[in-house]
N, C-alpha and C positions, 0 to 999 in steps of 0.2 A: 125041912130046915137043914138036916144033915147034908142033903144033896147040894145045897147052896153053899154051905161052908166048905165042902170039898172043892167045888168050882172056884171059890175065892182062893183057897189056899193053893191050889194048882196054878191059877192065875198069878198069885203073888210070887211063887217060886219061879215060874217062867219069866216073869219081869226081873226079878232079882239076878237071874242067870243071864239073861240077855242084855240088861242095862249097861253093863261095863263095856259091852262090845259096840254099842251105839254112841257112847260119848266121844265126840270128836276132840282130839288133843286133850285128853284127860289130864295131862301133867302141866298145861299151860296155866300161868298165873299172872295177872296184871297187877302191878303195884303203883300206887300213887307215890310220886317221888318229886324231887326238886332237880331240875336240869338247867344249868346256867342261870340260877336264881329265878326260874320261872317253874310253875307246876307242870308236870309231864307224867306220862305212863311209861313204865319200863316192863317189858313182857319177858318172861322165861318160860320156854317150852321145852319139849323133848329134843328139839334141833339146835337152839341156840338163844341168843339174847338180842331183843329189839329195844331200841330207844329212839329218840328223835334223831340220833346221829346214823342210824341205819341197823342192819342186821348183821351179827357176827355168829357164825357157827361155833359150837363148842370145840370143834377140833382146830378152829382158828385162834383160840385164846392162847396167848402166850404168858400171861401173868395177870393176877388180880390181887387186889388189896382193899381193905376197909380200915378206916381210922375213925375214932370218936372225937367229937368236938362238941362245944356248947353253943347254944344260941347266944344272940347278943345280950339278952337279959341274964344269961348265965344259969337260968333255972332248968333248962330243958337240954337234953342231949340229942344229937343227930349222928348219923353214921354216913361217912362219905365213901362211896365205892369208886374204884378206878379199874376198869377192865380193859386191858391192852390186847391187841391181836390184829387179825386180818379178816376182811369181809369175804364173801364167796367169789369176788373178782380178783382176789389177791391184794387188794390195797390195804395198807396199814391204817387202822382205825383205833379208836377207844371210846369206851362208855364212861361217862363221869356223872354220877348222881348222888343225891343224899336221900336218906330215909330217916323218919323221925321216930320210928317205934323199933324198940329193941327186938321184939318177937318177930317182927318182919325182916329185920336185919339177919337174924339167926336163920331163918327160912332161906333167904337169899344165899347166905353163905354155905349152907348145906347143899342146895342145888348146884351152886357153882362148882363145889368140890366134887360132888358125885358126877356131874355130867361133863366137866372139862377134864376131869382126872388129875386136876392140879390143887394143891393145898394153897392157902393164902400165902402170898410172898414167893412162892415157888415160880421159877421161870423155865420156859422151854422154847426150843427153836421149833418154828412151825414151817412145814413144806407147803408153801403157797400152791404149788402145782397140784397137790393131792386135794386141797380145798376147792380148787377150780375144776377138778375132775380130769386133769391130765397127768400123764406120767411125767417124771422129771426128765429133762432134756439129757441126752447121752453126751458125754464129753469124748471127743475123739483125740487121742494122743497119738501122733504119727509123725512120720518124716516130712 
């Protein structure tokens, strides 16, 4: 009996130690949302934000906001996100979606702040060349 329990406990410890290493994209979260008045999924992982509009890396986020609104019946709240920035090809884009749960809204806000480095309403200029993986072009000032 003691022999079996030691094997189980060693096995359990080994699994708990290895398990976090084998979880792919452990920070990814899919959220049910409303995009353009249609149900959609919004995904936030450790690299960026994906919605039906495409993928935006966190370093491409130039600003984000969330506002509270009421449903038509006036009894339920929803939270409207707008995330502006650039995709990996350097094209300007935005994500616009609604979430109907306050708890989920807070999770998304926390992830956006942590991963983009921006607080809600804060703006920044984005170097699209860095997002695309290029160095900024050199300007030559000469005769």
